[in-house]
TIROVO-85130 format. One record per atom (N, C-alpha, C): residue number from 1; residue in one letter; chain; atom name; x negated, z negated, y. Coordinates in steps of 0.02 Angstrom, whole numbers, plus 50000, padded with zeros to 5 digits. Example, Ala and Ser with C-alpha at 12.3 -4.5 7.8 and 13.67 -1.06 7.14 Angstrom:
% residues 2
  seq  type  mol  atom   east     up  north
    1     A    A     N  49340  49610  49716
    1     A    A    CA  49385  49610  49775
    1     A    A     C  49340  49610  49835
    2     S    A     N  49358  49646  49888
    2     S    A    CA  49316  49643  49947
    2     S    A     C  49355  49606  50002
//
This chain:
% residues 204
  seq  type  mol  atom   east     up  north
    1     T    A     N  49902  50519  51109
    1     T    A    CA  49924  50586  51088
    1     T    A     C  49982  50609  51126
    2     S    A     N  49984  50669  51147
    2     S    A    CA  50038  50697  51186
    2     S    A     C  50103  50697  51144
    3     G    A     N  50156  50668  51173
    3     G    A    CA  50222  50668  51140
    3     G    A     C  50239  50611  51095
    4     I    A     N  50187  50564  51085
    4     I    A    CA  50193  50510  51041
    4     I    A     C  50191  50447  51081
    5     K    A     N  50238  50403  51074
    5     K    A    CA  50242  50337  51112
    5     K    A     C  50220  50283  51066
    6     I    A     N  50171  50248  51082
    6     I    A    CA  50145  50193  51040
    6     I    A     C  50162  50126  51075
    7     E    A     N  50193  50082  51034
    7     E    A    CA  50210  50017  51060
    7     E    A     C  50177  49963  51015
    8     R    A     N  50142  49918  51042
    8     R    A    CA  50112  49860  51003
    8     R    A     C  50156  49799  51011
    9     F    A     N  50162  49763  50955
    9     F    A    CA  50198  49701  50959
    9     F    A     C  50153  49642  50950
   10     P    A     N  50170  49585  50984
   10     P    A    CA  50128  49526  50981
   10     P    A     C  50128  49493  50911
   11     F    A     N  50076  49460  50892
   11     F    A    CA  50071  49424  50832
   11     F    A     C  50027  49362  50842
   12     L    A     N  50042  49310  50803
   12     L    A    CA  50006  49247  50813
   12     L    A     C  49935  49250  50795
   13     K    A     N  49914  49295  50751
   13     K    A    CA  49842  49297  50728
   13     K    A     C  49811  49346  50780
   14     K    A     N  49755  49315  50810
   14     K    A    CA  49718  49353  50858
   14     K    A     C  49646  49364  50833
   15     L    A     N  49628  49429  50837
   15     L    A    CA  49557  49447  50812
   15     L    A     C  49507  49446  50867
   16     K    A     N  49448  49416  50852
   16     K    A    CA  49397  49416  50904
   16     K    A     C  49368  49487  50917
   17     N    A     N  49365  49524  50861
   17     N    A    CA  49345  49595  50870
   17     N    A     C  49407  49640  50864
   18     P    A     N  49430  49672  50917
   18     P    A    CA  49491  49714  50917
   18     P    A     C  49488  49771  50868
   19     K    A     N  49429  49789  50846
   19     K    A    CA  49424  49843  50796
   19     K    A     C  49425  49819  50728
   20     A    A     N  49421  49756  50714
   20     A    A    CA  49423  49723  50648
   20     A    A     C  49497  49732  50616
   21     E    A     N  49497  49727  50552
   21     E    A    CA  49562  49732  50514
   21     E    A     C  49588  49662  50498
   22     I    A     N  49648  49652  50505
   22     I    A    CA  49681  49588  50486
   22     I    A     C  49684  49585  50409
   23     T    A     N  49671  49526  50382
   23     T    A    CA  49674  49518  50309
   23     T    A     C  49746  49523  50285
   24     P    A     N  49753  49544  50222
   24     P    A    CA  49823  49557  50195
   24     P    A     C  49861  49492  50189
   25     W    A     N  49830  49431  50189
   25     W    A    CA  49864  49368  50183
   25     W    A     C  49915  49362  50239
   26     W    A     N  49896  49388  50300
   26     W    A    CA  49939  49383  50358
   26     W    A     C  50000  49428  50360
   27     T    A     N  49993  49485  50324
   27     T    A    CA  50043  49536  50327
   27     T    A     C  50081  49543  50258
   28     N    A     N  50067  49503  50212
   28     N    A    CA  50099  49503  50152
   28     N    A     C  50133  49435  50137
   29     N    A     N  50178  49416  50173
   29     N    A    CA  50212  49352  50166
   29     N    A     C  50283  49352  50193
   30     I    A     N  50324  49306  50175
   30     I    A    CA  50396  49303  50195
   30     I    A     C  50405  49304  50271
   31     S    A     N  50363  49266  50304
   31     S    A    CA  50366  49261  50378
   31     S    A     C  50357  49328  50411
   32     W    A     N  50305  49363  50386
   32     W    A    CA  50290  49433  50409
   32     W    A     C  50348  49479  50401
   33     F    A     N  50378  49477  50340
   33     F    A    CA  50435  49520  50324
   33     F    A     C  50492  49507  50370
   34     I    A     N  50510  49447  50385
   34     I    A    CA  50562  49429  50429
   34     I    A     C  50549  49447  50499
   35     Y    A     N  50490  49433  50525
   35     Y    A    CA  50470  49451  50592
   35     Y    A     C  50470  49525  50606
   36     T    A     N  50442  49563  50562
   36     T    A    CA  50441  49635  50572
   36     T    A     C  50506  49669  50567
   37     S    A     N  50549  49639  50525
   37     S    A    CA  50618  49664  50515
   37     S    A     C  50658  49657  50580
   38     L    A     N  50652  49599  50611
   38     L    A    CA  50684  49585  50673
   38     L    A     C  50660  49634  50727
   39     L    A     N  50592  49646  50730
   39     L    A    CA  50563  49689  50779
   39     L    A     C  50584  49763  50765
   40     C    A     N  50586  49783  50704
   40     C    A    CA  50604  49852  50688
   40     C    A     C  50677  49869  50702
   41     V    A     N  50723  49822  50689
   41     V    A    CA  50792  49830  50706
   41     V    A     C  50799  49838  50783
   42     W    A     N  50764  49793  50820
   42     W    A    CA  50768  49794  50891
   42     W    A     C  50739  49859  50920
   43     F    A     N  50685  49884  50895
   43     F    A    CA  50657  49947  50920
   43     F    A     C  50704  50004  50906
   44     V    A     N  50728  50011  50846
   44     V    A    CA  50773  50066  50826
   44     V    A     C  50836  50063  50871
   45     K    A     N  50864  50010  50878
   45     K    A    CA  50928  50006  50917
   45     K    A     C  50911  50020  50990
   46     R    A     N  50858  49995  51017
   46     R    A    CA  50840  50004  51086
   46     R    A     C  50822  50080  51100
   47     E    A     N  50781  50111  51061
   47     E    A    CA  50758  50181  51071
   47     E    A     C  50805  50232  51039
   48     K    A     N  50854  50211  51000
   48     K    A    CA  50898  50255  50965
   48     K    A     C  50866  50305  50925
   49     F    A     N  50818  50284  50881
   49     F    A    CA  50780  50326  50840
   49     F    A     C  50823  50357  50782
   50     D    A     N  50807  50416  50759
   50     D    A    CA  50850  50444  50708
   50     D    A     C  50818  50430  50635
   51     V    A     N  50757  50420  50633
   51     V    A    CA  50727  50408  50567
   51     V    A     C  50669  50354  50572
   52     I    A     N  50666  50315  50521
   52     I    A    CA  50611  50264  50516
   52     I    A     C  50564  50290  50463
   53     H    A     N  50500  50296  50480
   53     H    A    CA  50448  50316  50433
   53     H    A     C  50396  50261  50426
   54     V    A     N  50391  50238  50364
   54     V    A    CA  50345  50182  50346
   54     V    A     C  50282  50210  50313
   55     Q    A     N  50223  50189  50343
   55     Q    A    CA  50161  50214  50319
   55     Q    A     C  50120  50159  50283
   56     S    A     N  50150  50101  50279
   56     S    A    CA  50109  50044  50249
   56     S    A     C  50162  49997  50210
   57     N    A     N  50136  49977  50152
   57     N    A    CA  50180  49936  50107
   57     N    A     C  50209  49875  50141
   58     E    A     N  50170  49841  50184
   58     E    A    CA  50195  49776  50210
   58     E    A     C  50256  49784  50257
   59     F    A     N  50270  49848  50275
   59     F    A    CA  50326  49864  50318
   59     F    A     C  50390  49887  50277
   60     L    A     N  50383  49886  50210
   60     L    A    CA  50442  49911  50168
   60     L    A     C  50502  49866  50179
   61     P    A     N  50499  49797  50177
   61     P    A    CA  50559  49760  50189
   61     P    A     C  50588  49772  50257
   62     A    A     N  50547  49779  50313
   62     A    A    CA  50573  49791  50378
   62     A    A     C  50612  49857  50379
   63     A    A     N  50585  49907  50344
   63     A    A    CA  50615  49978  50345
   63     A    A     C  50682  49976  50312
   64     V    A     N  50687  49939  50257
   64     V    A    CA  50747  49939  50214
   64     V    A     C  50804  49901  50252
   65     I    A     N  50782  49841  50280
   65     I    A    CA  50828  49800  50318
   65     I    A     C  50857  49837  50376
   66     T    A     N  50811  49872  50411
   66     T    A    CA  50832  49914  50473
   66     T    A     C  50877  49967  50455
   67     Q    A     N  50858  50000  50395
   67     Q    A    CA  50898  50055  50369
   67     Q    A     C  50971  50030  50356
   68     L    A     N  50975  49971  50330
   68     L    A    CA  51040  49945  50314
   68     L    A     C  51083  49925  50375
   69     L    A     N  51051  49897  50424
   69     L    A    CA  51083  49873  50482
   69     L    A     C  51097  49924  50538
   70     T    A     N  51058  49977  50538
   70     T    A    CA  51066  50027  50590
   70     T    A     C  51095  50092  50562
   71     K    A     N  51099  50098  50495
   71     K    A    CA  51119  50158  50464
   71     K    A     C  51079  50219  50475
   72     K    A     N  51015  50206  50493
   72     K    A    CA  50966  50261  50502
   72     K    A     C  50923  50266  50439
   73     P    A     N  50912  50326  50416
   73     P    A    CA  50875  50338  50353
   73     P    A     C  50802  50316  50361
   74     A    A     N  50777  50290  50305
   74     A    A    CA  50702  50264  50308
   74     A    A     C  50666  50310  50258
   75     V    A     N  50606  50329  50278
   75     V    A    CA  50561  50364  50238
   75     V    A     C  50495  50320  50228
   76     A    A     N  50471  50323  50165
   76     A    A    CA  50410  50286  50155
   76     A    A     C  50357  50334  50118
   77     T    A     N  50296  50332  50141
   77     T    A    CA  50243  50372  50114
   77     T    A     C  50198  50324  50072
   78     F    A     N  50189  50339  50009
   78     F    A    CA  50153  50298  49961
   78     F    A     C  50088  50331  49946
   79     R    A     N  50032  50299  49960
   79     R    A    CA  49965  50321  49947
   79     R    A     C  49927  50283  49894
   80     D    A     N  49956  50224  49875
   80     D    A    CA  49925  50182  49825
   80     D    A     C  49977  50150  49783
   81     Y    A     N  49958  50101  49741
   81     Y    A    CA  50005  50073  49695
   81     Y    A     C  50019  49998  49708
   82     Q    A     N  50010  49978  49773
   82     Q    A    CA  50017  49908  49791
   82     Q    A     C  50091  49884  49780
   83     A    A     N  50141  49927  49782
   83     A    A    CA  50209  49909  49770
   83     A    A     C  50223  49901  49696
   84     I    A     N  50175  49922  49655
   84     I    A    CA  50184  49917  49582
   84     I    A     C  50141  49862  49551
   85     C    A     N  50072  49867  49569
   85     C    A    CA  50023  49815  49549
   85     C    A     C  49972  49813  49602
   86     N    A     N  49963  49751  49631
   86     N    A    CA  49920  49747  49688
   86     N    A     C  49845  49757  49673
   87     F    A     N  49825  49746  49611
   87     F    A    CA  49753  49764  49589
   87     F    A     C  49753  49839  49571
   88     G    A     N  49797  49861  49529
   88     G    A    CA  49805  49929  49507
   88     G    A     C  49753  49956  49458
   89     F    A     N  49710  49913  49434
   89     F    A    CA  49659  49934  49385
   89     F    A     C  49692  49958  49321
   90     C    A     N  49747  49926  49305
   90     C    A    CA  49787  49943  49247
   90     C    A     C  49814  50016  49243
   91     L    A     N  49818  50043  49305
   91     L    A    CA  49846  50112  49311
   91     L    A     C  49794  50168  49310
   92     W    A     N  49729  50146  49298
   92     W    A    CA  49679  50198  49298
   92     W    A     C  49686  50242  49234
   93     H    A     N  49707  50213  49178
   93     H    A    CA  49707  50248  49112
   93     H    A     C  49777  50256  49084
   94     K    A     N  49828  50225  49117
   94     K    A    CA  49897  50233  49093
   94     K    A     C  49944  50232  49150
   95     A    A     N  50008  50254  49136
   95     A    A    CA  50056  50260  49192
   95     A    A     C  50095  50195  49201
   96     K    A     N  50103  50159  49148
   96     K    A    CA  50142  50096  49150
   96     K    A     C  50103  50036  49175
   97     A    A     N  50122  49997  49224
   97     A    A    CA  50088  49946  49250
   97     A    A     C  50087  49884  49199
   98     C    A     N  50035  49844  49206
   98     C    A    CA  50024  49785  49162
   98     C    A     C  50078  49731  49175
   99     N    A     N  50088  49691  49123
   99     N    A    CA  50133  49635  49130
   99     N    A     C  50096  49573  49161
  100     F    A     N  50129  49519  49172
  100     F    A    CA  50096  49464  49204
  100     F    A     C  50034  49435  49167
  101     R    A     N  50041  49431  49102
  101     R    A    CA  49985  49406  49062
  101     R    A     C  49929  49455  49067
  102     Q    A     N  49941  49519  49059
  102     Q    A    CA  49885  49566  49062
  102     Q    A     C  49852  49569  49131
  103     Y    A     N  49893  49559  49181
  103     Y    A    CA  49871  49559  49249
  103     Y    A     C  49818  49504  49260
  104     L    A     N  49829  49443  49232
  104     L    A    CA  49786  49387  49239
  104     L    A     C  49726  49392  49197
  105     E    A     N  49738  49419  49132
  105     E    A    CA  49682  49420  49085
  105     E    A     C  49638  49480  49095
  106     S    A     N  49666  49534  49118
  106     S    A    CA  49624  49594  49123
  106     S    A     C  49609  49617  49194
  107     D    A     N  49660  49626  49234
  107     D    A    CA  49649  49652  49306
  107     D    A     C  49613  49600  49346
  108     F    A     N  49634  49537  49343
  108     F    A    CA  49596  49486  49383
  108     F    A     C  49528  49479  49359
  109     K    A     N  49515  49482  49294
  109     K    A    CA  49449  49473  49266
  109     K    A     C  49405  49531  49293
  110     F    A     N  49429  49592  49292
  110     F    A    CA  49393  49651  49315
  110     F    A     C  49377  49644  49389
  111     F    A     N  49428  49620  49427
  111     F    A    CA  49417  49610  49500
  111     F    A     C  49366  49560  49516
  112     Y    A     N  49368  49504  49479
  112     Y    A    CA  49320  49449  49492
  112     Y    A     C  49248  49468  49474
  113     E    A     N  49245  49504  49417
  113     E    A    CA  49175  49522  49394
  113     E    A     C  49143  49579  49437
  114     N    A     N  49181  49625  49463
  114     N    A    CA  49157  49681  49498
  114     N    A     C  49162  49679  49579
  115     Y    A     N  49201  49633  49600
  115     Y    A    CA  49212  49634  49674
  115     Y    A     C  49188  49571  49710
  116     I    A     N  49177  49519  49673
  116     I    A    CA  49160  49456  49702
  116     I    A     C  49086  49438  49695
  117     T    A     N  49057  49418  49751
  117     T    A    CA  48989  49396  49751
  117     T    A     C  48984  49321  49756
  118     N    A     N  48925  49293  49740
  118     N    A    CA  48915  49221  49746
  118     N    A     C  48969  49181  49709
  119     K    A     N  48978  49197  49646
  119     K    A    CA  49032  49171  49605
  119     K    A     C  49021  49094  49592
  120     N    A     N  49078  49054  49599
  120     N    A    CA  49075  48986  49581
  120     N    A     C  49145  48964  49561
  121     L    A     N  49154  48904  49533
  121     L    A    CA  49216  48882  49505
  121     L    A     C  49267  48874  49560
  122     I    A     N  49250  48850  49620
  122     I    A    CA  49300  48840  49673
  122     I    A     C  49325  48908  49696
  123     K    A     N  49283  48958  49700
  123     K    A    CA  49305  49025  49721
  123     K    A     C  49348  49055  49668
  124     F    A     N  49331  49045  49607
  124     F    A    CA  49372  49072  49552
  124     F    A     C  49442  49044  49554
  125     I    A     N  49450  48978  49562
  125     I    A    CA  49513  48945  49561
  125     I    A     C  49556  48970  49621
  126     A    A     N  49523  48973  49682
  126     A    A    CA  49559  48998  49743
  126     A    A     C  49583  49066  49735
  127     L    A     N  49541  49110  49705
  127     L    A    CA  49560  49178  49698
  127     L    A     C  49616  49188  49644
  128     Y    A     N  49607  49144  49594
  128     Y    A    CA  49660  49147  49537
  128     Y    A     C  49728  49130  49567
  129     I    A     N  49732  49079  49609
  129     I    A    CA  49795  49057  49638
  129     I    A     C  49820  49114  49686
  130     A    A     N  49773  49144  49723
  130     A    A    CA  49789  49196  49770
  130     A    A     C  49816  49259  49731
  131     A    A     N  49790  49273  49672
  131     A    A    CA  49813  49328  49632
  131     A    A     C  49884  49317  49608
  132     I    A     N  49900  49253  49590
  132     I    A    CA  49969  49243  49570
  132     I    A     C  50018  49253  49628
  133     R    A     N  49997  49228  49688
  133     R    A    CA  50035  49233  49745
  133     R    A     C  50047  49309  49760
  134     S    A     N  49993  49348  49756
  134     S    A    CA  49997  49418  49770
  134     S    A     C  50044  49456  49722
  135     R    A     N  50046  49432  49661
  135     R    A    CA  50090  49463  49612
  135     R    A     C  50163  49452  49632
  136     I    A     N  50178  49396  49658
  136     I    A    CA  50245  49378  49677
  136     I    A     C  50264  49425  49738
  137     I    A     N  50219  49431  49783
  137     I    A    CA  50232  49476  49841
  137     I    A     C  50240  49549  49822
  138     T    A     N  50201  49570  49769
  138     T    A    CA  50206  49639  49743
  138     T    A     C  50278  49651  49716
  139     K    A     N  50307  49599  49682
  139     K    A    CA  50374  49606  49655
  139     K    A     C  50426  49613  49713
  140     I    A     N  50413  49582  49768
  140     I    A    CA  50457  49589  49828
  140     I    A     C  50453  49662  49854
  141     L    A     N  50391  49680  49862
  141     L    A    CA  50377  49749  49888
  141     L    A     C  50408  49804  49840
  142     F    A     N  50405  49790  49776
  142     F    A    CA  50432  49835  49727
  142     F    A     C  50507  49844  49738
  143     Y    A     N  50543  49783  49746
  143     Y    A    CA  50612  49788  49753
  143     Y    A     C  50629  49827  49816
  144     F    A     N  50594  49818  49870
  144     F    A    CA  50614  49857  49932
  144     F    A     C  50593  49933  49926
  145     A    A     N  50541  49942  49888
  145     A    A    CA  50521  50016  49877
  145     A    A     C  50578  50053  49840
  146     T    A     N  50615  50018  49798
  146     T    A    CA  50668  50054  49762
  146     T    A     C  50726  50067  49809
  147     K    A     N  50730  50032  49867
  147     K    A    CA  50788  50036  49910
  147     K    A     C  50776  50084  49964
  148     I    A     N  50713  50109  49977
  148     I    A    CA  50702  50159  50029
  148     I    A     C  50737  50225  50009
  149     K    A     N  50766  50253  50059
  149     K    A    CA  50809  50313  50047
  149     K    A     C  50767  50373  50025
  150     Y    A     N  50715  50385  50061
  150     Y    A    CA  50668  50442  50046
  150     Y    A     C  50599  50417  50032
  151     K    A     N  50572  50439  49976
  151     K    A    CA  50508  50414  49956
  151     K    A     C  50458  50474  49945
  152     I    A     N  50400  50470  49976
  152     I    A    CA  50348  50523  49976
  152     I    A     C  50288  50497  49939
  153     A    A     N  50265  50539  49892
  153     A    A    CA  50198  50523  49857
  153     A    A     C  50150  50575  49883
  154     V    A     N  50087  50554  49894
  154     V    A    CA  50033  50599  49920
  154     V    A     C  50004  50645  49863
  155     S    A     N  50022  50631  49803
  155     S    A    CA  49993  50670  49745
  155     S    A     C  50046  50668  49690
  156     Q    A     N  50037  50718  49646
  156     Q    A    CA  50081  50721  49584
  156     Q    A     C  50069  50658  49542
  157     K    A     N  50006  50636  49538
  157     K    A    CA  49988  50577  49498
  157     K    A     C  50021  50515  49527
  158     V    A     N  50022  50505  49587
  158     V    A    CA  50054  50447  49619
  158     V    A     C  50132  50451  49601
  159     S    A     N  50161  50508  49607
  159     S    A    CA  50230  50518  49593
  159     S    A     C  50246  50500  49520
  160     E    A     N  50207  50524  49474
  160     E    A    CA  50217  50511  49404
  160     E    A     C  50215  50437  49387
  161     I    A     N  50166  50402  49418
  161     I    A    CA  50158  50330  49404
  161     I    A     C  50213  50290  49433
  162     F    A     N  50238  50308  49490
  162     F    A    CA  50296  50274  49520
  162     F    A     C  50359  50284  49482
  163     K    A     N  50367  50345  49458
  163     K    A    CA  50426  50359  49412
  163     K    A     C  50421  50321  49346
  164     A    A     N  50364  50319  49321
  164     A    A    CA  50352  50284  49256
  164     A    A     C  50368  50209  49263
  165     N    A     N  50365  50183  49321
  165     N    A    CA  50373  50111  49334
  165     N    A     C  50443  50097  49364
  166     G    A     N  50485  50146  49368
  166     G    A    CA  50556  50136  49386
  166     G    A     C  50569  50151  49460
  167     I    A     N  50527  50181  49497
  167     I    A    CA  50541  50203  49564
  167     I    A     C  50550  50279  49560
  168     K    A     N  50613  50299  49564
  168     K    A    CA  50628  50369  49554
  168     K    A     C  50631  50407  49616
  169     K    A     N  50650  50472  49614
  169     K    A    CA  50667  50517  49667
  169     K    A     C  50605  50520  49718
  170     M    A     N  50549  50531  49688
  170     M    A    CA  50489  50540  49731
  170     M    A     C  50478  50613  49752
  171     T    A     N  50464  50629  49814
  171     T    A    CA  50445  50694  49836
  171     T    A     C  50370  50696  49850
  172     V    A     N  50337  50747  49822
  172     V    A    CA  50267  50753  49830
  172     V    A     C  50251  50792  49891
  173     I    A     N  50213  50765  49937
  173     I    A    CA  50187  50801  49996
  173     I    A     C  50115  50786  50000
  174     H    A     N  50074  50833  49984
  174     H    A    CA  49999  50819  49979
  174     H    A     C  49971  50808  50051
  175     N    A     N  49915  50769  50053
  175     N    A    CA  49876  50767  50114
  175     N    A     C  49846  50835  50122
  176     P    A     N  49844  50859  50188
  176     P    A    CA  49815  50926  50197
  176     P    A     C  49741  50925  50185
  177     V    A     N  49717  50982  50154
  177     V    A    CA  49647  50990  50146
  177     V    A     C  49627  51058  50176
  178     L    A     N  49584  51055  50226
  178     L    A    CA  49566  51115  50262
  178     L    A     C  49500  51140  50229
  179     A    A     N  49503  51201  50204
  179     A    A    CA  49446  51230  50168
  179     A    A     C  49447  51303  50181
  180     P    A     N  49387  51335  50183
  180     P    A    CA  49387  51409  50193
  180     P    A     C  49417  51446  50133
  181     N    A     N  49439  51505  50146
  181     N    A    CA  49473  51545  50096
  181     N    A     C  49427  51558  50033
  182     R    A     N  49362  51565  50051
  182     R    A    CA  49312  51577  49996
  182     R    A     C  49259  51522  49998
  183     L    A     N  49253  51491  49938
  183     L    A    CA  49200  51441  49932
  183     L    A     C  49136  51470  49906
  184     A    A     N  49078  51446  49929
  184     A    A    CA  49017  51474  49906
  184     A    A     C  49008  51464  49830
  185     K    A     N  48983  51518  49799
  185     K    A    CA  48972  51519  49727
  185     K    A     C  48906  51483  49708
  186     N    A     N  48902  51465  49646
  186     N    A    CA  48843  51434  49615
  186     N    A     C  48825  51369  49650
  187     K    A     N  48874  51333  49671
  187     K    A    CA  48856  51266  49704
  187     K    A     C  48866  51212  49648
  188     K    A     N  48815  51172  49636
  188     K    A    CA  48818  51121  49588
  188     K    A     C  48821  51050  49617
  189     D    A     N  48811  51045  49682
  189     D    A    CA  48804  50981  49713
  189     D    A     C  48880  50959  49728
  190     I    A     N  48889  50891  49723
  190     I    A    CA  48952  50859  49740
  190     I    A     C  48939  50809  49794
  191     V    A     N  48975  50808  49850
  191     V    A    CA  48969  50760  49899
  191     V    A     C  49022  50710  49894
  192     Y    A     N  49000  50644  49894
  192     Y    A    CA  49050  50588  49890
  192     Y    A     C  49044  50550  49957
  193     I    A     N  49103  50539  49987
  193     I    A    CA  49107  50503  50049
  193     I    A     C  49154  50443  50039
  194     G    A     N  49129  50383  50045
  194     G    A    CA  49173  50324  50034
  194     G    A     C  49128  50263  50016
  195     K    A     N  49162  50205  50010
  195     K    A    CA  49125  50147  49996
  195     K    A     C  49108  50148  49919
  196     F    A     N  49055  50114  49903
  196     F    A    CA  49035  50108  49830
  196     F    A     C  49068  50052  49795
  197     S    A     N  49130  50061  49775
  197     S    A    CA  49164  50008  49738
  197     S    A     C  49193  50041  49677
  198     K    A     N  49210  50003  49626
  198     K    A    CA  49236  50030  49563
  198     K    A     C  49296  50068  49573
  199     G    A     N  49341  50043  49619
  199     G    A    CA  49405  50076  49629
  199     G    A     C  49403  50146  49656
  200     K    A     N  49347  50165  49685
  200     K    A    CA  49341  50231  49717
  200     K    A     C  49315  50282  49664
  201     G    A     N  49292  50260  49609
  201     G    A    CA  49271  50306  49559
  201     G    A     C  49210  50346  49570
  202     A    A     N  49164  50323  49611
  202     A    A    CA  49103  50355  49626
  202     A    A     C  49060  50371  49565
  203     D    A     N  49063  50327  49513
  203     D    A    CA  49026  50335  49454
  203     D    A     C  49049  50393  49410
  204     L    A     N  49107  50418  49423
  204     L    A    CA  49135  50472  49391
  204     L    A     C  49110  50541  49409
//
């Protein structure tokens, strides 16, 4: 893209398919937070950037640490609730996130029943342990989310839920929707584009 400089940094995990996505396990851990913080500080100091804009939750610690060390303001755009609850099913019907007990008894149960195929005891135990680990990482992300100087929510609902859970001073900037000035009348069909998972709400 004209006017935009893209720099890629090396990482120990190599993908056989360059178009594949790396699993969250690699980018939601203490080593990743330290590594990306060092890189971010180096990039900002080298290029003398004026603003740091974070588009992904796993870069929140790096942005806050760089903000602190370089005195450059950090902006974060929040599109989901990962910094509050990594499953987020508890936020479908209420603004306040679940506590740890509810997380394991309700959110994890819903996740296992609706998202996991070929269920067995070993898989259940492994995922249960992973869910506990993920909850700890979420608490770390939550802490850093509170320290970002400028916080953007992509909808009023996202803003309300973040505020209800203690992350204040959210600014709402909606994703752009390009539509004609006049929509055709008497249209009853609805088009859904996305994967068929419970979290996408296709059944609604």
